[in-house]
DSSP file (Angstrom, degrees, kcal/mol; ACC not computed):
  #  RESIDUE AA STRUCTURE BP1 BP2  ACC     N-H-->O    O-->H-N    N-H-->O    O-->H-N    TCO  KAPPA ALPHA  PHI   PSI    X-CA   Y-CA   Z-CA
    1    1 A M     >        0   0    0      0, 0.0     4,-3.0     0, 0.0     5,-0.2   0.000 360.0 360.0 360.0 -40.2  -28.5   17.0  -16.2
    2    2 A A  H  >  +     0   0    0      1,-0.3     4,-2.0     2,-0.2     5,-0.1   0.832 360.0  55.2 -61.0 -30.3  -29.5   15.2  -19.3
    3    3 A T  H  > S+     0   0    0      2,-0.2     4,-2.1     1,-0.2    -1,-0.3   0.912 108.0  48.8 -68.9 -44.0  -26.0   15.5  -20.7
    4    4 A L  H  > S+     0   0    0      2,-0.2     4,-2.8     1,-0.2     5,-0.2   0.924 109.6  52.0 -58.3 -49.2  -24.5   13.9  -17.6
    5    5 A L  H  X S+     0   0    0     -4,-3.0     4,-0.7     1,-0.2    15,-0.2   0.916 110.3  49.2 -58.7 -40.4  -27.0   11.0  -17.7
    6    6 A D  H >X S+     0   0    0     -4,-2.0     3,-0.7    -5,-0.2     4,-0.7   0.918 111.3  49.0 -64.2 -41.0  -26.1   10.4  -21.3
    7    7 A W  H >< S+     0   0    0     -4,-2.1     3,-1.0     1,-0.3     7,-0.3   0.905 107.4  54.4 -67.6 -35.9  -22.4   10.4  -20.6
    8    8 A L  H 3< S+     0   0    0     -4,-2.8    -1,-0.3     1,-0.2    -2,-0.2   0.679 104.4  56.1 -76.3  -7.5  -22.7    8.0  -17.7
    9    9 A K  H << S+     0   0    0     -3,-0.7    -1,-0.2    -4,-0.7    -2,-0.2   0.592  80.3 110.8 -88.9 -12.4  -24.5    5.6  -20.0
   10   10 A R  S XX S-     0   0    0     -3,-1.0     4,-3.2    -4,-0.7     3,-1.9  -0.462  77.7-122.3 -67.1 136.2  -21.6    5.5  -22.4
   11   11 A P  H 3> S+     0   0    0      0, 0.0     4,-2.0     0, 0.0    -1,-0.1   0.859 111.4  49.8 -52.1 -46.7  -19.7    2.1  -22.5
   12   12 A H  H 34 S+     0   0    0      2,-0.2    71,-0.1     1,-0.2     4,-0.1   0.642 119.5  37.0 -78.3 -13.5  -16.3    3.7  -21.6
   13   13 A V  H X> S+     0   0    0     -3,-1.9     3,-3.1    -6,-0.2     4,-1.9   0.798 114.0  54.8 -90.7 -56.7  -17.8    5.7  -18.5
   14   14 A A  H 3< S+     0   0    0     -4,-3.2    -2,-0.2     1,-0.3     5,-0.2   0.798  96.1  69.0 -58.1 -28.4  -20.2    3.0  -17.4
   15   15 A E  T 3< S+     0   0    0     -4,-2.0    -1,-0.3    -5,-0.3    -3,-0.1   0.841 120.3  16.7 -44.9 -38.0  -17.3    0.5  -17.1
   16   16 A W  T <4 S+     0   0    0     -3,-3.1     2,-0.4     1,-0.1    -2,-0.2   0.624 120.5  63.0-120.7 -14.4  -15.9    2.5  -14.2
   17   17 A W  S  < S-     0   0    0     -4,-1.9     2,-0.3    -9,-0.1    -1,-0.1  -0.882  85.0-106.1-115.3 145.0  -18.9    4.7  -12.9
   18   18 A D        -     0   0    0     -2,-0.4     2,-0.2     1,-0.1    -3,-0.1  -0.533  41.2-136.1 -64.2 125.1  -22.2    3.7  -11.5
   19   19 A A        -     0   0    0     -2,-0.3     2,-0.4    -5,-0.2   -10,-0.1  -0.502   6.1-139.9 -82.7 153.5  -24.8    4.4  -14.2
   20   20 A C        -     0   0    0    -15,-0.2     3,-0.1    -2,-0.2   -12,-0.0  -0.929   3.0-155.4-112.7 139.9  -28.1    6.2  -13.4
   21   21 A S  S    S+     0   0    0     -2,-0.4     2,-0.3     1,-0.1    -1,-0.1   0.579  72.0  22.6 -99.3  -6.4  -31.0    4.8  -15.2
   22   22 A S  S  > S-     0   0    0      1,-0.1     4,-2.5     0, 0.0     5,-0.2  -0.975  75.5-111.8-149.1 162.2  -33.2    8.0  -15.1
   23   23 A L  H  > S+     0   0    0     -2,-0.3     4,-2.3     2,-0.2     5,-0.2   0.846 119.5  54.3 -66.1 -31.7  -33.0   11.8  -14.7
   24   24 A D  H  > S+     0   0    0      2,-0.2     4,-2.5     1,-0.2    -1,-0.2   0.964 108.8  46.2 -64.2 -50.3  -34.7   11.4  -11.2
   25   25 A E  H  > S+     0   0    0      1,-0.2     4,-1.6     2,-0.2    -2,-0.2   0.917 113.4  51.1 -57.7 -50.7  -32.1    8.9  -10.1
   26   26 A L  H  X>S+     0   0    0     -4,-2.5     4,-2.7     2,-0.2     5,-0.5   0.881 111.7  46.8 -57.2 -42.9  -29.3   11.2  -11.4
   27   27 A R  H  X5S+     0   0    0     -4,-2.3     4,-1.9     1,-0.2    -2,-0.2   0.940 108.8  52.8 -66.1 -45.1  -30.8   14.2   -9.6
   28   28 A A  H  <5S+     0   0    0     -4,-2.5    -1,-0.2     1,-0.2    -2,-0.2   0.865 117.9  39.6 -59.0 -33.8  -31.2   12.4   -6.4
   29   29 A K  H  <5S+     0   0    0     -4,-1.6    -2,-0.2    -5,-0.2    -1,-0.2   0.846 129.0  24.3 -89.6 -33.7  -27.4   11.3   -6.6
   30   30 A Y  H ><5S+     0   0    0     -4,-2.7     3,-1.6    -5,-0.2     4,-0.5   0.779 106.0  71.8-110.6 -30.1  -25.7   14.5   -7.9
   31   31 A L  G >X<S+     0   0    0     -4,-1.9     3,-2.1    -5,-0.5     4,-0.5   0.890  92.4  58.8 -55.5 -38.8  -28.1   17.5   -6.9
   32   32 A P  G >4 S+     0   0    0      0, 0.0     3,-1.1     0, 0.0    -1,-0.3   0.832  97.5  65.3 -62.8 -25.8  -27.2   17.3   -3.1
   33   33 A K  G <4 S+     0   0    0     -3,-1.6    -2,-0.2     1,-0.2     5,-0.1   0.736  97.8  53.9 -68.2 -17.3  -23.6   17.9   -4.5
   34   34 A L  G <4 S+     0   0    0     -3,-2.1    -1,-0.2    -4,-0.5    -3,-0.1   0.679  84.9 107.4 -79.5 -26.7  -24.7   21.4   -5.6
   35   35 A M  S X< S-     0   0    0     -3,-1.1     3,-2.1    -4,-0.5     0, 0.0  -0.192  81.0-115.3 -68.9 149.7  -26.1   22.4   -2.2
   36   36 A D  T 3  S+     0   0    0      1,-0.3    -1,-0.1     3,-0.0    -3,-0.0   0.836 112.6  49.1 -47.8 -42.2  -24.1   25.0   -0.1
   37   37 A D  T 3  S+     0   0    0     -5,-0.0     2,-0.3     2,-0.0    -1,-0.3   0.309  85.2 116.2 -89.6  13.2  -23.2   22.6    2.7
   38   38 A S    <   -     0   0    0     -3,-2.1    -5,-0.1     1,-0.1     0, 0.0  -0.686  52.8-157.2 -87.0 137.2  -22.0   19.9    0.4
   39   39 A D  S    S+     0   0    0     -2,-0.3     2,-0.4    23,-0.2    20,-0.4   0.673  79.2  74.6 -75.6 -28.0  -18.2   18.7    0.5
   40   40 A A        -     0   0    0     18,-0.2    18,-0.3    -8,-0.1    -2,-0.1  -0.751  63.8-172.8-100.8 132.8  -18.4   17.3   -3.0
   41   41 A V  E     -A   57   0A   0     16,-3.1    16,-1.5    -2,-0.4     2,-0.2  -0.937   9.4-152.6-125.1 114.7  -18.5   19.9   -5.9
   42   42 A P  E     -A   56   0A   0      0, 0.0     2,-0.3     0, 0.0    14,-0.2  -0.613  13.9-176.1 -94.1 151.9  -19.1   18.7   -9.4
   43   43 A Y  E     -A   55   0A   0     12,-2.4    12,-2.4    -2,-0.2     2,-0.4  -0.978  22.0-136.2-137.6 146.5  -17.7   20.5  -12.6
   44   44 A F  E     -A   54   0A   0     -2,-0.3     2,-0.5    10,-0.2    10,-0.2  -0.839  25.1-134.9 -97.3 152.3  -18.0   20.1  -16.3
   45   45 A A  E     -A   53   0A   0      8,-2.7     7,-3.8    -2,-0.4     8,-1.0  -0.889  20.2-157.2-109.5 131.3  -14.8   20.5  -18.2
   46   46 A Y  E     -A   51   0A   0     -2,-0.5     2,-0.4     5,-0.3     5,-0.2  -0.767  16.8-174.0-111.3 148.7  -14.8   22.6  -21.4
   47   47 A L  E >  S-A   50   0A   0      3,-2.7     3,-2.3    -2,-0.3    -2,-0.0  -0.964  83.5 -17.3-140.5 122.9  -12.6   22.7  -24.5
   48   48 A D  T 3  S-     0   0    0     -2,-0.4     3,-0.1     1,-0.3    -1,-0.0   0.820 129.8 -51.3  43.9  42.7  -13.3   25.6  -26.9
   49   49 A G  T 3  S+     0   0    0      1,-0.2     2,-0.5     0, 0.0    -1,-0.3   0.366 115.8 112.8  92.5  -5.7  -16.8   26.2  -25.4
   50   50 A V  E <  S-A   47   0A   0     -3,-2.3    -3,-2.7     2,-0.0     2,-0.3  -0.896  71.4-118.4-113.6 133.5  -17.8   22.5  -25.6
   51   51 A A  E     +A   46   0A   0     -2,-0.5    -5,-0.3    -5,-0.2     3,-0.1  -0.495  39.6 165.1 -64.7 124.1  -18.4   20.3  -22.6
   52   52 A I  E     -     0   0A   0     -7,-3.8    32,-3.0    -2,-0.3    33,-0.6   0.507  53.7  -4.2-123.2  -9.3  -15.9   17.4  -22.8
   53   53 A G  E     -AB  45  83A   0     -8,-1.0    -8,-2.7    30,-0.3     2,-0.4  -0.986  55.9-112.7-172.8 175.7  -15.9   15.9  -19.4
   54   54 A Y  E     +AB  44  82A   0     28,-2.1    28,-2.0    -2,-0.3     2,-0.3  -0.965  27.8 172.0-126.9 139.1  -17.0   15.7  -15.7
   55   55 A I  E     -AB  43  81A   0    -12,-2.4   -12,-2.4    -2,-0.4     2,-0.3  -0.979   7.7-168.3-150.0 135.8  -14.8   16.1  -12.7
   56   56 A Q  E     -AB  42  80A   0     24,-2.8    24,-1.4    -2,-0.3     2,-0.4  -0.893   4.8-163.3-124.6 156.9  -15.6   16.4   -9.0
   57   57 A A  E     +AB  41  79A   0    -16,-1.5   -16,-3.1    -2,-0.3     2,-0.3  -0.965  12.5 170.6-134.3 154.2  -13.8   17.3   -6.0
   58   58 A Y  E     - B   0  78A   0     20,-2.0    20,-2.3    -2,-0.4     2,-0.5  -0.992  42.9 -99.7-158.2 155.5  -14.6   16.7   -2.3
   59   59 A V  E >   - B   0  77A   0    -20,-0.4     3,-0.8    -2,-0.3    18,-0.2  -0.728  35.0-150.7 -77.3 120.9  -13.0   17.0    1.1
   60   60 A A  G >  S+     0   0    0     16,-2.7     3,-1.9    -2,-0.5     4,-0.3   0.893  90.6  59.0 -67.8 -36.4  -11.9   13.5    1.8
   61   61 A A  G 3  S+     0   0    0     15,-0.5    -1,-0.3    12,-0.4     3,-0.1   0.664 113.3  40.6 -72.5 -12.5  -12.1   13.6    5.6
   62   62 A R  G <  S+     0   0    0     -3,-0.8    -1,-0.3     1,-0.1   -23,-0.2   0.199  79.5 107.3-112.7  11.8  -16.0   14.4    5.3
   63   63 A A    <   -     0   0    0     -3,-1.9    -2,-0.1     4,-0.2     5,-0.1   0.859  59.6-174.5 -73.8 -28.7  -16.9   12.1    2.4
   64   64 A G  B >   +F   67   0B   0      3,-0.6     3,-2.2    -4,-0.3    -1,-0.1  -0.252  49.0  92.7  80.7-170.1  -18.8    9.7    4.8
   65   65 A D  T 3  S-     0   0    0      1,-0.3    -1,-0.1     3,-0.0     3,-0.1   0.723 123.3 -55.6  40.2  39.0  -20.3    6.4    3.8
   66   66 A G  T 3  S+     0   0    0      1,-0.3     2,-0.5    76,-0.1     3,-0.3   0.636 101.2 138.1  75.0  21.3  -17.1    4.5    4.9
   67   67 A W  B <  S-F   64   0B   0     -3,-2.2    -3,-0.6     1,-0.2    -1,-0.3  -0.853  71.9 -11.3 -98.5 130.0  -14.9    6.5    2.7
   68   68 A W    >   +     0   0    0     -2,-0.5     3,-1.5    -5,-0.1    -1,-0.2   0.858  68.3 169.0  56.3  49.1  -11.5    7.6    3.9
   69   69 A R  T 3  S+     0   0    0     -3,-0.3    -1,-0.1     1,-0.3    -2,-0.1   0.841  75.4  52.8 -60.7 -36.3  -12.0    6.8    7.6
   70   70 A D  T 3  S+     0   0    0      2,-0.0     2,-0.6     0, 0.0    -1,-0.3   0.433  88.1  95.7 -79.3  -3.1   -8.3    7.3    8.3
   71   71 A E    <   +     0   0    0     -3,-1.5    -4,-0.0   -11,-0.1     0, 0.0  -0.780  32.4 154.9 -94.2 124.2   -8.2   10.7    6.8
   72   72 A H        +     0   0    0     -2,-0.6    -1,-0.1   -10,-0.0    -3,-0.0   0.518  39.2 107.4-127.0  -5.6   -8.5   13.6    9.2
   73   73 A D    >   -     0   0    0      1,-0.2     3,-1.5     2,-0.0   -12,-0.4  -0.607  54.8-157.0 -68.5 113.9   -6.7   16.4    7.3
   74   74 A P  T 3  S+     0   0    0      0, 0.0    -1,-0.2     0, 0.0   -14,-0.1   0.719  89.2  67.9 -71.5 -12.5   -9.5   18.8    6.0
   75   75 A G  T 3  S+     0   0    0     36,-0.1    38,-1.0   -16,-0.1    37,-0.8   0.651  78.4  96.4 -78.2 -16.1   -6.9   20.0    3.3
   76   76 A V  E <   - c   0 113A   0     -3,-1.5   -16,-2.7    36,-0.2   -15,-0.5  -0.626  57.3-171.7 -81.2 123.5   -7.0   16.6    1.5
   77   77 A H  E     -Bc  59 114A   0     36,-3.2    38,-2.3    -2,-0.6     2,-0.3  -0.941  13.3-144.8-118.4 142.9   -9.4   16.5   -1.4
   78   78 A G  E     -Bc  58 115A   0    -20,-2.3   -20,-2.0    -2,-0.4     2,-0.4  -0.723  16.0-164.0-100.6 144.5  -10.5   13.6   -3.4
   79   79 A V  E     -B   57   0A   0     36,-2.7    38,-0.5    -2,-0.3     2,-0.3  -0.985  10.7-177.3-133.3 148.7  -11.2   13.9   -7.2
   80   80 A D  E     +B   56   0A   0    -24,-1.4   -24,-2.8    -2,-0.4     2,-0.3  -0.968  17.3 162.9-132.8 149.3  -13.0   11.7   -9.8
   81   81 A Q  E     -B   55   0A   0     -2,-0.3     2,-0.3   -26,-0.2   -26,-0.2  -0.984  17.3-176.0-160.1 166.8  -13.3   12.4  -13.4
   82   82 A F  E     -B   54   0A   0    -28,-2.0   -28,-2.1    -2,-0.3     2,-0.4  -0.964  27.8-118.7-158.7 156.2  -14.1   11.1  -17.0
   83   83 A L  E     -B   53   0A   0     -2,-0.3   -30,-0.3   -30,-0.2     6,-0.1  -0.832  19.8-139.6-100.2 151.4  -14.1   12.2  -20.4
   84   84 A A  S    S+     0   0    0    -32,-3.0     2,-0.5    -2,-0.4   -31,-0.1   0.850  82.3  60.3 -73.7 -36.0  -17.4   12.3  -22.3
   85   85 A E    >   -     0   0    0    -33,-0.6     3,-1.7     1,-0.1     4,-0.3  -0.818  63.9-155.7-102.1 128.5  -16.3   11.1  -25.6
   86   86 A G  G >  S+     0   0    0     -2,-0.5     3,-1.3     1,-0.3    -1,-0.1   0.840  95.6  61.1 -73.3 -27.2  -14.7    7.6  -26.1
   87   87 A D  G 3  S+     0   0    0      1,-0.2    -1,-0.3    -3,-0.1    -3,-0.0   0.552  96.9  60.0 -67.0  -6.2  -13.0    8.8  -29.3
   88   88 A R  G X  S+     0   0    0     -3,-1.7     3,-0.9   -36,-0.1     5,-0.5   0.536  80.8 110.2 -97.4 -10.0  -11.2   11.4  -27.3
   89   89 A L  T <  S+     0   0    0     -3,-1.3    -3,-0.0    -4,-0.3    35,-0.0  -0.219  74.2  26.1 -70.9 156.8   -9.4    8.9  -25.0
   90   90 A G  T 3  S+     0   0    0      1,-0.1    -1,-0.2    34,-0.1    -3,-0.0   0.585  91.4  98.7  67.1  15.0   -5.6    8.4  -25.4
   91   91 A Q  S <  S-     0   0    0     -3,-0.9    -2,-0.1     0, 0.0    -1,-0.1   0.350 100.6-103.5-106.8   5.8   -4.9   11.8  -26.8
   92   92 A G  S  > S+     0   0    0     -4,-0.1     4,-1.9     3,-0.0     5,-0.1   0.436  89.5 118.8  85.2   1.5   -3.7   13.4  -23.5
   93   93 A L  H  > S+     0   0    0     -5,-0.5     4,-2.6     2,-0.2     5,-0.1   0.907  74.9  50.2 -64.8 -44.5   -7.0   15.4  -23.0
   94   94 A G  H  > S+     0   0    0     -6,-0.2     4,-3.0     2,-0.2     5,-0.2   0.912 111.1  48.4 -61.0 -41.4   -7.8   13.7  -19.7
   95   95 A T  H  > S+     0   0    0      2,-0.2     4,-3.3     1,-0.2     5,-0.2   0.932 112.6  50.9 -66.4 -39.8   -4.2   14.4  -18.3
   96   96 A K  H  X S+     0   0    0     -4,-1.9     4,-2.7     2,-0.2     5,-0.2   0.948 110.7  48.3 -57.8 -51.9   -4.7   18.0  -19.5
   97   97 A M  H  X S+     0   0    0     -4,-2.6     4,-1.9     1,-0.2    -2,-0.2   0.918 115.7  43.9 -55.0 -52.2   -8.1   18.2  -17.7
   98   98 A V  H  X S+     0   0    0     -4,-3.0     4,-2.8     2,-0.2     5,-0.2   0.888 110.0  52.8 -62.8 -43.1   -6.7   16.8  -14.6
   99   99 A R  H  X S+     0   0    0     -4,-3.3     4,-2.6    -5,-0.2     5,-0.2   0.967 113.2  45.8 -60.8 -46.1   -3.5   18.9  -14.5
  100  100 A E  H  X S+     0   0    0     -4,-2.7     4,-2.6     1,-0.2    -1,-0.2   0.892 111.5  51.3 -60.2 -39.0   -5.6   22.0  -14.9
  101  101 A F  H  X S+     0   0    0     -4,-1.9     4,-2.8    -5,-0.2    -1,-0.2   0.868 109.5  50.3 -65.1 -41.2   -8.1   20.9  -12.2
  102  102 A V  H  X S+     0   0    0     -4,-2.8     4,-2.9     2,-0.2    -2,-0.2   0.932 110.8  49.4 -59.9 -45.9   -5.1   20.2   -9.8
  103  103 A E  H  X S+     0   0    0     -4,-2.6     4,-0.6    -5,-0.2    -2,-0.2   0.945 111.4  51.9 -58.8 -48.2   -3.7   23.8  -10.5
  104  104 A F  H >X S+     0   0    0     -4,-2.6     3,-2.0    -5,-0.2     4,-0.5   0.978 111.7  43.7 -54.0 -58.3   -7.2   25.1   -9.8
  105  105 A L  H >< S+     0   0    0     -4,-2.8     3,-1.9     1,-0.3     6,-0.3   0.915 106.5  60.2 -56.5 -44.5   -7.6   23.3   -6.5
  106  106 A F  H 3< S+     0   0    0     -4,-2.9    -1,-0.3     1,-0.3    -2,-0.2   0.547  85.7  78.1 -62.1  -6.4   -4.2   24.2   -5.4
  107  107 A R  H << S+     0   0    0     -3,-2.0    -1,-0.3    -4,-0.6    -2,-0.2   0.841  79.6  79.0 -69.4 -29.9   -5.1   27.9   -5.7
  108  108 A D  S X< S-     0   0    0     -3,-1.9     3,-1.9    -4,-0.5    -1,-0.0  -0.689  79.6-151.1 -78.4 118.7   -6.9   27.4   -2.4
  109  109 A P  T 3  S+     0   0    0      0, 0.0    -1,-0.2     0, 0.0    -3,-0.1   0.612  90.8  66.9 -71.8  -5.0   -4.0   27.6    0.1
  110  110 A S  T 3  S+     0   0    0    -36,-0.0     2,-0.7     2,-0.0    -4,-0.1   0.662  75.9  96.9 -86.0 -12.2   -6.0   25.2    2.4
  111  111 A V    <   +     0   0    0     -3,-1.9   -35,-0.2    -6,-0.3     3,-0.1  -0.690  46.2 172.1 -86.3 119.3   -5.7   22.3    0.0
  112  112 A T        -     0   0    0    -37,-0.8    42,-2.6    -2,-0.7     2,-0.3   0.814  63.3  -1.6 -93.1 -42.8   -2.7   20.1    1.2
  113  113 A R  E     -cD  76 153A   0    -38,-1.0   -36,-3.2    40,-0.2     2,-0.4  -0.996  57.0-141.6-157.3 151.1   -3.0   17.2   -1.1
  114  114 A I  E     -cD  77 152A   0     38,-2.7    38,-2.2    -2,-0.3     2,-0.3  -0.961  22.8-172.5-116.8 138.4   -5.2   15.7   -3.9
  115  115 A Q  E     -cD  78 151A   0    -38,-2.3   -36,-2.7    -2,-0.4     2,-0.3  -0.911  10.2-171.5-129.8 156.6   -6.0   12.0   -4.1
  116  116 A A  E     - D   0 150A   0     34,-2.2    34,-2.3    -2,-0.3   -36,-0.1  -0.946   9.6-158.6-138.3 161.7   -7.7    9.8   -6.6
  117  117 A D        +     0   0    0    -38,-0.5    32,-0.2    -2,-0.3     2,-0.1  -0.524  19.7 172.7-144.8  70.0   -8.7    6.1   -6.3
  118  118 A P        -     0   0    0      0, 0.0    30,-3.0     0, 0.0    -2,-0.0  -0.407  47.1 -88.8 -74.4 159.2   -9.2    4.4   -9.8
  119  119 A A    >   -     0   0    0     28,-0.2     3,-3.1     1,-0.1    28,-0.2  -0.422  37.1-118.1 -62.9 139.0   -9.8    0.8  -10.0
  120  120 A P  T 3  S+     0   0    0      0, 0.0    -1,-0.1     0, 0.0    27,-0.1   0.810 115.7  50.5 -48.6 -31.8   -6.5   -1.2  -10.1
  121  121 A R  T 3  S+     0   0    0      1,-0.2     2,-1.6     2,-0.0     3,-0.2   0.451  82.4  98.7 -89.2   3.2   -7.4   -2.5  -13.5
  122  122 A N    X>  +     0   0    0     -3,-3.1     4,-1.6     1,-0.2     3,-0.5  -0.573  47.0 168.3 -88.3  74.5   -8.2    0.9  -14.9
  123  123 A G  H 3>  +     0   0    0     -2,-1.6     4,-2.3     1,-0.3     5,-0.2   0.832  68.5  57.6 -58.1 -41.9   -4.9    1.3  -16.6
  124  124 A R  H 3> S+     0   0    0      1,-0.2     4,-2.0    -3,-0.2    -1,-0.3   0.862 108.9  43.1 -66.7 -35.0   -5.9    4.3  -18.5
  125  125 A A  H <> S+     0   0    0     -3,-0.5     4,-2.1     2,-0.2    -1,-0.2   0.831 111.1  55.1 -76.6 -32.4   -6.9    6.4  -15.5
  126  126 A I  H  X S+     0   0    0     -4,-1.6     4,-2.4     2,-0.2    -2,-0.2   0.919 110.7  45.2 -72.1 -40.2   -3.9    5.4  -13.6
  127  127 A R  H  X S+     0   0    0     -4,-2.3     4,-3.1     2,-0.2     5,-0.2   0.947 112.2  55.0 -58.4 -50.7   -1.6    6.6  -16.6
  128  128 A C  H  X S+     0   0    0     -4,-2.0     4,-1.2    -5,-0.2    -2,-0.2   0.897 110.9  40.9 -46.5 -49.9   -3.7    9.7  -16.7
  129  129 A Y  H  <>S+     0   0    0     -4,-2.1     5,-2.4     2,-0.2     3,-0.4   0.904 113.8  53.9 -72.5 -42.5   -3.2   10.6  -13.1
  130  130 A E  H ><5S+     0   0    0     -4,-2.4     3,-2.6     3,-0.2    -2,-0.2   0.968 109.0  48.7 -51.9 -54.5    0.5    9.6  -13.2
  131  131 A K  H 3<5S+     0   0    0     -4,-3.1    -1,-0.2     1,-0.3    -2,-0.2   0.745 108.4  55.5 -60.3 -23.7    1.1   12.0  -16.3
  132  132 A A  T 3<5S-     0   0    0     -4,-1.2    -1,-0.3    -3,-0.4    -2,-0.2   0.417 131.8 -94.1 -81.9   0.1   -0.8   14.7  -14.3
  133  133 A G  T < 5S+     0   0    0     -3,-2.6    -3,-0.2     1,-0.3     2,-0.2   0.505  79.0 138.1  97.6   7.4    1.7   14.3  -11.4
  134  134 A F      < -     0   0    0     -5,-2.4     2,-0.4    18,-0.1    -1,-0.3  -0.527  37.9-150.8 -77.9 146.1    0.0   11.9   -9.2
  135  135 A R  E     -E  151   0A   0     16,-2.5    16,-2.2    -2,-0.2     2,-0.4  -0.961  19.5-108.6-121.2 148.8    2.1    9.1   -7.6
  136  136 A R  E     +E  150   0A   0     -2,-0.4    14,-0.3    14,-0.2     3,-0.1  -0.555  28.7 177.5 -68.9 121.4    0.9    5.6   -6.6
  137  137 A V  E     -     0   0A   0     12,-2.9     2,-0.2    -2,-0.4    13,-0.2   0.745  53.7 -87.1 -92.2 -26.3    0.7    4.9   -3.0
  138  138 A G  E     -E  149   0A   0     11,-1.2    11,-2.3     2,-0.0     2,-0.3  -0.700  50.2 -54.2 139.6 170.4   -0.7    1.4   -3.2
  139  139 A E  E     +E  148   0A   0     -2,-0.2     9,-0.2     9,-0.2     2,-0.2  -0.570  53.1 176.8 -81.4 133.8   -3.8   -0.6   -3.4
  140  140 A I  E     -E  147   0A   0      7,-3.2     7,-2.3    -2,-0.3     2,-0.5  -0.723  31.0-112.9-123.9 177.5   -6.5    0.0   -0.8
  141  141 A T  E     +E  146   0A   0     -2,-0.2     7,-0.0     5,-0.2    -2,-0.0  -0.974  36.4 178.4-108.3 125.3  -10.1   -1.3   -0.2
  142  142 A T  E >   -E  145   0A   0      3,-3.1     3,-1.6    -2,-0.5   -75,-0.1  -0.657  48.5 -95.7-117.5 179.2  -12.8    1.3   -0.6
  143  143 A P  T 3  S+     0   0    0      0, 0.0   -76,-0.1     0, 0.0   -77,-0.0   0.721 128.5  53.3 -67.4 -20.6  -16.6    0.8   -0.2
  144  144 A D  T 3  S-     0   0    0      1,-0.4    -3,-0.0     0, 0.0     0, 0.0   0.395 123.5 -99.5 -92.5   5.1  -16.7    0.4   -4.0
  145  145 A G  E <  S- E   0 142A   0     -3,-1.6    -3,-3.1   -26,-0.0    -1,-0.4  -0.783  74.2  -2.5 116.6-161.5  -14.0   -2.4   -3.9
  146  146 A P  E     + E   0 141A   0      0, 0.0     2,-0.3     0, 0.0    -5,-0.2  -0.406  65.8 176.4 -74.8 148.1  -10.2   -2.4   -4.6
  147  147 A A  E     - E   0 140A   0     -7,-2.3    -7,-3.2   -28,-0.2     2,-0.7  -0.954  33.7-122.6-145.5 151.7   -8.7    0.9   -5.6
  148  148 A M  E     - E   0 139A   0    -30,-3.0     2,-0.4    -2,-0.3    -9,-0.2  -0.925  30.9-140.4-104.5 114.3   -5.3    2.3   -6.4
  149  149 A L  E     - E   0 138A   0    -11,-2.3   -12,-2.9    -2,-0.7   -11,-1.2  -0.575  25.2-178.4 -70.0 123.4   -4.7    5.2   -4.1
  150  150 A M  E     -DE 116 136A   0    -34,-2.3   -34,-2.2    -2,-0.4     2,-0.3  -0.956   0.8-179.0-126.8 143.3   -2.9    8.0   -6.0
  151  151 A V  E     -DE 115 135A   0    -16,-2.2   -16,-2.5    -2,-0.3     2,-0.4  -0.956  19.1-168.9-140.6 156.3   -1.8   11.4   -4.5
  152  152 A I  E     -D  114   0A   0    -38,-2.2   -38,-2.7    -2,-0.3     2,-0.1  -0.928  22.4-144.2-147.0 128.8   -0.2   14.6   -5.4
  153  153 A D  E     -D  113   0A   0     -2,-0.4   -40,-0.2   -40,-0.2     3,-0.1  -0.487  33.6 -80.4 -92.9 164.2    0.9   17.0   -2.7
  154  154 A R        -     0   0    0    -42,-2.6    -1,-0.1    -2,-0.1   -42,-0.1  -0.315  54.2-112.3 -57.4 128.9    0.9   20.7   -2.7
  155  155 A P        -     0   0    0      0, 0.0    -1,-0.1     0, 0.0     2,-0.1  -0.342  32.7-111.9 -63.1 141.6    3.9   22.0   -4.6
  156  156 A N              0   0    0      1,-0.2    -3,-0.0    -3,-0.1     0, 0.0  -0.414 360.0 360.0 -67.2 142.5    6.5   23.7   -2.4
  157  157 A G              0   0    0     -2,-0.1    -1,-0.2     0, 0.0     0, 0.0   0.416 360.0 360.0 103.5 360.0    7.0   27.4   -2.9
């Protein structure tokens, strides 16, 4: 948990993610995602045995708190992610992480679509998702403010 707390405080992450000021706050926010009945599942991404990023997936229709009110398909999953090291940005590593995670999620035959919602001014994240195969649907309003809804549908075959 201390690693995630450190990562969330890094400027390139804190610009887009809500920071936690203490381990207690982080535990309160993220430990429920580890419970068996949670629809959100957190993951660390590794490269050569070293943690390089964070990624989470959740069932969009069950997100609650004002999120995805019009989504009723239990096969639609939302994702959020970031790379831990600012000096690793712009090298294709985030795209690789997202692509592999999408492949992982689509191994479950019940997953019909994966969506992301980066801030419209977060060009780096939008480009990353596009390079990973997502397409822009358009700007939406979320409980966190404006977002660019991006989706990738289950491949045919």
